[in-house]
C-alpha positions in Angstrom: 89.5 101.9 128.7 89.6 98.4 130.0 92.5 96.3 129.0 92.0 92.6 129.3 94.2 89.5 128.6 92.6 88.9 125.2 93.3 92.5 124.0 96.9 92.3 125.3 97.4 89.0 123.5 96.0 90.4 120.3 98.3 93.4 120.5 101.2 91.1 121.0 100.2 89.0 118.0 99.8 92.1 115.8 103.3 93.2 117.0 104.7 89.8 116.1 105.8 89.3 119.8 105.5 86.2 121.9 105.2 86.3 125.7 104.7 83.7 128.3 101.9 84.1 130.9 104.0 86.0 133.4 105.4 88.4 130.7 101.9 88.9 129.3 100.6 89.9 132.7 103.5 92.4 133.1 103.0 93.8 129.6 99.2 94.2 130.4 100.0 96.1 133.6 102.5 98.4 131.7 99.9 99.1 128.9 97.2 99.8 131.5 99.5 102.4 133.1 100.2 104.0 129.8 96.6 104.2 128.8 95.8 105.7 132.3 98.4 108.3 131.7 96.9 109.2 128.3 93.4 109.3 129.8 94.7 111.7 132.5 96.2 113.9 129.8 92.8 114.0 128.0 91.3 115.6 131.1 93.4 118.8 130.6 91.8 121.7 128.9 94.0 122.6 125.9 91.7 125.2 124.4 93.8 127.9 122.8 97.1 126.0 123.3 99.1 125.8 120.1 100.5 122.4 119.2 104.3 122.0 119.5 106.5 121.0 116.7 109.7 121.1 118.8 110.2 120.7 122.5 112.8 123.5 122.6 113.0 127.0 121.1 115.7 126.0 118.7 114.6 124.9 115.2 116.2 122.6 112.7 119.8 123.4 111.8 119.9 123.1 108.0 123.0 123.0 105.9 123.5 123.7 102.3 123.5 120.7 99.9 126.9 119.9 98.7 127.7 117.7 95.7 130.3 115.2 96.8 132.0 112.3 95.0 130.4 108.9 94.9 131.5 105.4 93.8 130.3 103.5 90.8 128.1 100.5 90.9 130.8 97.9 90.3 132.9 99.3 93.2 129.9 99.3 95.5 129.1 95.7 94.8 132.8 94.5 94.9 132.7 93.4 98.5 129.1 92.4 98.7 128.6 88.8 99.9 125.8 88.2 97.4 124.7 90.1 94.3 122.3 89.6 91.4 123.2 91.8 88.4 123.5 95.4 89.6 121.8 94.7 92.9 122.7 93.5 96.4 120.8 90.4 97.5 119.8 89.8 101.1 118.2 86.9 102.9 114.4 87.0 103.3 113.6 88.2 106.9 109.8 88.1 106.9 108.4 84.6 106.9 104.6 84.2 106.7 
């Protein structure tokens, strides 16, 4: 797969990232290496190989659910910097 400047710039825009020309060139080189690695992996014959769900032999360690105490809504909101009724309010972070 060929990775050109326009494609790299489009990926940066979709990721909401901004790069100067030098950074964009470095990112493009890094992405090209990653794509080359994946293309190399695609050359390997994996017929009959089962997919892995874990890298090790150990599975998930599960614990029993335990009912524990909790706090009421008023106590939870007591130290909040800003509330609206029974809810925390937070500043808007996505501006579009």
